[in-house]
MARDOBA-176236 format. One line per 4 residues: number of its first residue (from 0); for each residue x, z, y of C-alpha. Coordinates in steps of 0.5 Angstrom, whole numbers, always signed. Example, Ala and Ser with C-alpha at 12.3 -4.5 7.8 and 13.67 -1.06 7.14 Angstrom:
BEGIN
0) +25:+16:-9; +27:+14:-2 .
//
This chain:
BEGIN
0) +24:-64:-9; +21:-66:-3; +21:-73:+0; +27:-72:+5 .
4) +32:-71:-1; +29:-77:-5; +35:-82:-6; +32:-89:-6 .
8) +36:-95:-9; +35:-100:-4; +39:-105:-8; +34:-105:-14 .
12) +28:-105:-9; +31:-111:-5; +29:-119:-7; +36:-120:-8 .
16) +37:-124:-15; +43:-123:-19; +47:-128:-23; +52:-126:-28 .
20) +56:-132:-31; +58:-127:-36; +51:-128:-39; +52:-135:-40 .
24) +59:-134:-44; +59:-138:-50; +60:-134:-56; +66:-136:-61 .
28) +73:-136:-62; +78:-139:-57; +84:-143:-60; +90:-147:-57 .
32) +94:-152:-61; +100:-153:-58; +103:-160:-60; +110:-157:-58 .
36) +111:-154:-65; +110:-160:-68; +116:-164:-64; +123:-166:-67 .
40) +128:-161:-64; +123:-159:-59; +123:-166:-55; +121:-172:-60 .
44) +114:-173:-63; +116:-177:-70; +110:-180:-73; +112:-179:-80 .
48) +113:-172:-79; +107:-171:-75; +103:-175:-80; +105:-170:-85 .
52) +104:-164:-81; +97:-167:-80; +96:-167:-87; +98:-160:-89 .
56) +96:-156:-83; +90:-152:-85; +84:-155:-80; +79:-150:-83 .
60) +82:-144:-80; +78:-147:-73; +71:-147:-76; +66:-145:-71 .
64) +72:-144:-66; +73:-147:-59; +79:-151:-59; +84:-153:-53 .
68) +90:-158:-55; +96:-159:-51; +103:-160:-51; +107:-154:-47 .
72) +114:-158:-48; +116:-163:-43; +115:-169:-48; +112:-175:-48 .
76) +106:-175:-53; +102:-181:-55; +95:-181:-54; +94:-183:-61 .
80) +97:-176:-63; +92:-172:-59; +86:-177:-63; +89:-175:-70 .
84) +88:-168:-68; +81:-169:-65; +79:-173:-72; +82:-167:-76 .
88) +78:-162:-72; +72:-165:-71; +69:-163:-78; +70:-155:-76 .
92) +71:-154:-69; +65:-152:-64; +68:-156:-58; +75:-159:-57 .
96) +78:-161:-50; +85:-163:-48; +88:-158:-44; +89:-150:-44 .
100) +84:-145:-45; +82:-145:-38; +81:-152:-38; +77:-151:-45 .
104) +73:-145:-41; +72:-150:-35; +69:-155:-40; +64:-150:-43 .
108) +61:-148:-36; +61:-155:-34; +56:-156:-39; +52:-150:-39 .
112) +51:-150:-31; +49:-158:-32; +44:-156:-36; +42:-149:-33 .
116) +35:-149:-30; +35:-146:-23; +28:-147:-21; +26:-140:-21 .
120) +31:-139:-16; +29:-144:-11; +28:-140:-4; +31:-134:-6 .
124) +37:-130:-4; +42:-130:-9; +48:-126:-11; +53:-129:-16 .
128) +57:-123:-19; +64:-123:-19; +68:-119:-23; +67:-118:-30 .
132) +71:-117:-37; +70:-124:-40; +75:-130:-38; +69:-134:-33 .
136) +74:-140:-30; +74:-140:-22; +71:-147:-23; +64:-144:-26 .
140) +63:-141:-19; +65:-147:-15; +60:-151:-20; +54:-146:-19 .
144) +55:-145:-12; +54:-153:-11; +48:-153:-16; +45:-147:-12 .
148) +46:-149:-5; +41:-154:-4; +35:-149:-7; +37:-142:-5 .
152) +35:-139:+1; +42:-135:+1; +48:-135:-3; +53:-129:-4 .
156) +59:-127:-8; +60:-120:-11; +56:-114:-12; +50:-112:-9 .
160) +53:-106:-5; +59:-110:-2; +57:-118:-2; +61:-124:+1 .
164) +56:-129:+5; +57:-136:+2; +51:-140:+5; +45:-138:+9 .
168) +40:-144:+10 .
//
């Protein structure tokens, strides 16, 4: 094979740095508790019934899980009900959030991005990888962009072969 036939991977040889938010995805089971299932006639939270559910529910099933707690019914749930659930989950769950599974992922990524050491990326041309297999929330892309903008030479979104420019200093 002569040099004219050699295929050169220009992307691999470039100074672009790929950042894949999936690399930071916390491992662990995700669970949502819907308090609608505890309501009388699907509308009313009765304290006596709710406290009985709290006593008899198997809280150990949430061991080492990330748990989102919300109510899908159009009902008024008192704050203390969420507090009771949280108090029962605390010994078992890795983390607990009010909201749905997307809210849970947003909270997890907020903590991850806040702690992320970005010093190695200062003055660099960065690509934040887009599509993936894990449920990385859209909010994570916003948070990471805001964190990287002050230090990056440029930020792009997508894959090295087809990026969307986001920021250039």
